[in-house]
C-alpha positions in Angstrom: 0.0 0.0 0.0 1.3 3.4 -1.0 0.9 6.0 1.8 0.3 9.5 0.4 0.4 13.0 1.9 -1.7 15.7 0.1 -0.4 19.3 0.4 -3.2 21.5 -1.0 -4.7 24.6 0.4 -8.0 24.3 -1.3 -10.0 22.1 1.1 -12.6 21.0 -1.4 -9.9 19.9 -3.9 -7.9 18.2 -1.1 -11.0 16.2 -0.1 -11.9 15.3 -3.7 -8.3 14.2 -4.3 -8.4 12.1 -1.1 -11.7 10.5 -2.2 -10.3 9.7 -5.6 -7.0 8.2 -4.2 -8.7 6.1 -1.5 -11.2 4.7 -4.1 -8.3 2.5 -5.0 -7.3 0.0 -2.2 -3.6 0.2 -3.2 -3.4 3.8 -2.0 -4.1 5.5 1.3 -4.0 9.2 2.3 -2.2 9.5 5.6 -2.4 13.3 5.9 -3.6 16.5 4.4 -1.7 19.8 4.9 -2.2 23.3 3.5 1.3 24.7 3.9 4.9 23.9 4.7 4.4 23.7 8.5 1.4 21.4 8.1 3.4 19.2 5.7 6.3 18.9 8.1 4.0 18.0 11.0 2.2 15.4 8.8 5.5 13.8 7.8 6.6 13.5 11.4 3.3 12.0 12.4 2.5 9.7 9.5 5.7 9.0 7.4 4.2 9.0 3.9 5.8 7.3 0.9 4.8 10.0 -1.5 3.5 13.6 -1.4 1.2 15.2 -3.9 2.1 18.9 -3.6 0.3 21.9 -5.1 2.6 24.7 -6.3 0.6 27.6 -4.7 -0.2 27.1 -1.1 -1.7 28.9 1.9 0.1 31.8 3.8 2.4 32.7 0.9 4.0 29.2 0.9 5.0 27.5 -2.3 5.1 23.9 -3.3 8.8 24.4 -4.2 9.7 25.1 -0.6 7.7 22.1 0.6 9.4 19.9 -2.0 12.8 20.9 -0.8 12.0 20.0 2.8 10.2 16.7 1.8 13.1 15.7 -0.4 15.5 16.3 2.5 13.2 13.9 4.6 13.5 11.3 1.8 9.9 11.7 0.6 9.4 11.8 -3.2 7.1 14.6 -4.5 4.7 14.7 -7.4 3.6 18.3 -8.1 -0.1 18.9 -8.7 -1.0 22.2 -10.3 -3.1 24.0 -12.9 0.0 25.4 -14.6 3.4 23.7 -15.1 6.5 25.6 -14.3 8.4 26.8 -17.3 11.3 24.4 -16.6 11.5 20.9 -15.2 12.8 20.4 -11.6 13.9 16.7 -11.3 15.8 17.4 -8.1 12.6 18.5 -6.5 9.9 16.3 -7.9 9.2 13.2 -10.0 7.0 15.3 -12.3 3.7 17.3 -12.3 0.1 16.2 -12.7 -1.8 19.0 -14.3 -5.3 20.0 -13.2 -8.0 19.3 -14.1 -7.7 15.5 -13.8 -10.0 12.5 -13.6 -9.9 9.6 -11.1 -8.4 7.4 -13.7 -5.6 9.9 -14.4 -4.8 10.2 -10.7 -4.5 6.3 -10.5 -2.3 6.2 -13.5 -0.1 9.1 -12.2 0.2 7.3 -8.9 1.1 4.0 -10.5 3.7 5.8 -12.7 5.2 7.6 -9.6 5.3 4.2 -7.8 7.2 2.7 -10.8 9.7 5.6 -10.6 10.1 5.3 -6.8 10.8 1.6 -7.1 13.4 2.1 -9.8 11.5 0.2 -12.5 13.1 0.6 -15.9 9.9 0.2 -17.8 7.1 2.4 -16.8 3.4 1.5 -17.3 2.2 2.0 -20.8 -0.8 4.3 -20.0 0.8 7.4 -18.6 -1.9 10.1 -18.5 -1.4 13.0 -21.0 -1.6 15.6 -18.2 1.3 14.0 -16.3 4.7 15.5 -17.2 7.6 13.5 -15.9 10.9 15.2 -15.1 14.1 13.6 -16.6 16.4 12.3 -13.9 19.5 12.0 -16.0 21.8 14.9 -16.4 21.4 16.4 -19.8 24.0 19.1 -19.5 25.2 20.7 -22.7 28.6 19.3 -24.0 31.9 20.9 -23.0 30.4 22.3 -19.8 28.6 25.1 -21.6 25.2 26.1 -20.3 22.3 27.4 -22.4 21.9 31.1 -21.7 19.0 32.0 -19.3 18.7 28.5 -17.8 19.4 27.9 -14.1 21.3 24.6 -13.5 19.5 22.1 -11.3 21.9 22.3 -8.4 22.0 26.1 -8.3 18.2 26.2 -8.4 17.9 23.7 -5.5 20.6 25.6 -3.6 18.7 28.9 -4.0 15.5 27.3 -2.9 17.2 25.8 0.2 18.6 29.2 1.1 15.2 30.8 0.7 13.5 28.1 2.8 16.1 28.5 5.5 15.6 32.2 5.5 11.8 32.0 5.8 11.7 29.4 8.7 13.6 31.5 11.2 
């Protein structure tokens, strides 16, 4: 059974997502949080296997800051949002499930996330169209050159960690 934490500040959407997830006996929601503090408390209390994290959360919190802290705790993240970020963040999340979604798309996204978490080389064939997976292999340009205007993954993560550390004091 995959234990899931939902981090979503829209109570109705969080409840709907919980209902959709728990309709499948392979998945169980162990907590719902609406911001970073709630997510950390839920992790300490329930030890989830995976977190579904919205990008825009309550009290000015972002899903990016939540993903940094959850990754530090060893919990994989799958972003859930109405709009995908303009660049992938494989060091923060497995991917992003775009809203709106159906129950079937949620199940297929969770099954795909489970495949990734377990290190399976072959993913399930029916990945939903609104699930964007982030590449995990480094695809740095040859000869060490970076494309202009792009932030490298490590520097983006480092900046987020600094920002999170500055907002939690």
